[in-house]
N, C-alpha and C positions, 0 to 999 in steps of 0.2 A: 483314862483312856480310853470307859468305857462311853465315856460321856461326850470328849472329840469322836468316836467310830458312830454315835449314835448321831452327830449332826450331823457325822459326813455320808447318813444313806438318808436322813431328813431333806437333805439339800439335790444327793439322785432321784428320789422320786420323786421334789419336787419340780425337779429338771425335764423327768420323764413328762410326765403333763403338760408344763406350763409349754419348755419349745415349742413338740406340734402344735397346741394352738396357736399362739404366736407369727408361727406361718403360714398355717391353712388361715388364717386371719388376716394378713402380709396376698398370699397368693387372693383371698376373696379381694382384698382392695385394687387392687391390680387388674383386676378382671373389668370391674365398674367403675372403673374410674379411664380406662383407660379407651377410648375415641371409636366408633364405628366407622366403619371405615365405604368410603360410596364407591362399588363399584366403577360407575361414572363420567369417576373424577379422571381427567385424562390427563398426564406425566408432561410435561410442557417442553418432549427433551428440542425440538426448531420447530424457531414460526416457518414454513418454509412451505409453499405452497409447492406441493409433488409433481401437476397437472399442469402448471404452469413451464415449470424446469421439464419436462419431456417435449412440450412445447420450444421453447426457446432455450435452448444448452446453452448453457454460457461455464466457464472458470473466472474465480476469487485470488484472488489472489495472483495471479498471470506474468507469463516474465519472457523477455527474449531478452535473447544475445547473441552478435553475431562482430565479427570483422570484416571491416571495409572494401574493398579490393587495394586500395592503396596504403591499407594496416593498419587506422581509425579501431578502437573499440569499443563495437554500439552497445548500452544496454537499455531494455527498460521493462517497466514493471508499473501492472494497472490495479487498482480494487480489484476490476470487474474486466472482461474480455467475451464477447459472442460475439458467431456469426453469423455476417448478413446477408450472406446470399451463395451461393457455389461456386462465384469468380473468384472468389482468395482472397472478395473484400469481409475484416472483423471488426468491429466496433470496440470502444474501452471507458473504462471512467476514471476518471483520478490517477493523469498516467506522471512518471520521476522515473528520467532520463538522464546517461549518463555519457555523453561521448569526446574519448581520451587521441588525438592525434599522436600521431611516431615524433612530436615533436614536444611532448608534453604536455601541450595545451588540451585544459578540464573544460568541458564546456556542457553545465549543467540544467536541465530542464525540469518545470513543470507544468503540465496542464492541464484541463479539464477534462478534455475527451480527444479521443482517435479513433481516426480511421488510416488499419492498415491494411491499403494494397499489395497484395502475395505479387499480385499480377503484371504492377508497374514495378513493383519494388518502390514505392512509398510508405512513407506515413505522415501522415496531414493530423498537426497537435494543434486542437482547438477549444473555446470557450474562453482566448484571453491566457496567456505564457507568461510562463517568467522565466530567464536566461541570465547565468553567469555564468561569467570565463574567470581562468587564474590569471589573466590578463587584466582585468580592473577591473573590465563593463559588466554591469546591469542592466537587462532589455526586454521593456518590458510591449509584446504583439497581441493584434485579438489571434493568428495565424503561422504558424510553420510547417513546411517543411520539410522532410531526411530522407536523403536521398540511404537507403538502406545499402546498399552495393558501392558506392561511394563516400565520398565523405565530403557533404553540401550540404545546408543547413540551408535554407530562403528561407523571409517572413512573405507570407499574403498579404499584405501592407505598411498603414503606414509602420513609423515600431520609437518608440522615444526610448535614450539610452540615460546613463549617469557615465564619463569612467575619466580613466586619466589626464585627457583636458578640460575636465566642466561636463559637460548640455549637451545631449543631440538629440535632434530632431531629427530624422524622415523617415523617405515613400517607401523603401526596401533597403534590409540587409541579407548581405549573404556573407556565411563563408564558409572555405572553399580552401584548396586545394593550390599556392602560387606553382601560376604556369611557368614564372622563370626561377621557381629551389621546388625539388622535388620532394625535399622532407621538410616542406615549410609549408607555413600554412597561416590564412590572414581572415579579419576580421573588416568589411569594405557595409559601409556606406554610403546609400546612394537613394537620386528623385529626389531634389529641392531640399536636403542639406543644410537643416541652419544649427553652427557653433556657437554655445555659450559658453565660451570658457575663462574657464576658470584657472587664473594662477596658483602656482605651490608655492607653500611657504617657504 
């Protein structure tokens, strides 16, 4: 019994001496190994030129949504948009748009650039425009104008397209409300139209 108490006393004394010394050694190592802080190092929160943003204000992830007078829903989104002047003209990059007509036709559009003219209520897509419709057409053109107040898409230049009947080349393309049927919409190719007919199997 005396031997056990003696061993316990020795362990307690040893712990009282060695444990504080080990803690002191660990703290010393922590301060010696830690990297010296350079106050001149800046944290790169964002690579943004504040002066440039002040001179040229812009929006990122900009979007537009509206309904035309005849009931079509038009939505547009851009990676970046900025006003060009005080007359209501704004420029945008990387455009994705959708037009849904009351007869359930959907038109998806993609373009590199756009110019929105709020005074004339138009948006001009440019830099190469891709258009796909739920009626089976895939259309490529250099530029396309969309009216913001009524359903009217028209190309500015020649178009190439593939559709249910085959490959189409034309000088112009127009998507608008059917003048003979108020609740219907029509896609028209005109001006030197060429059709390479591909019969369905």
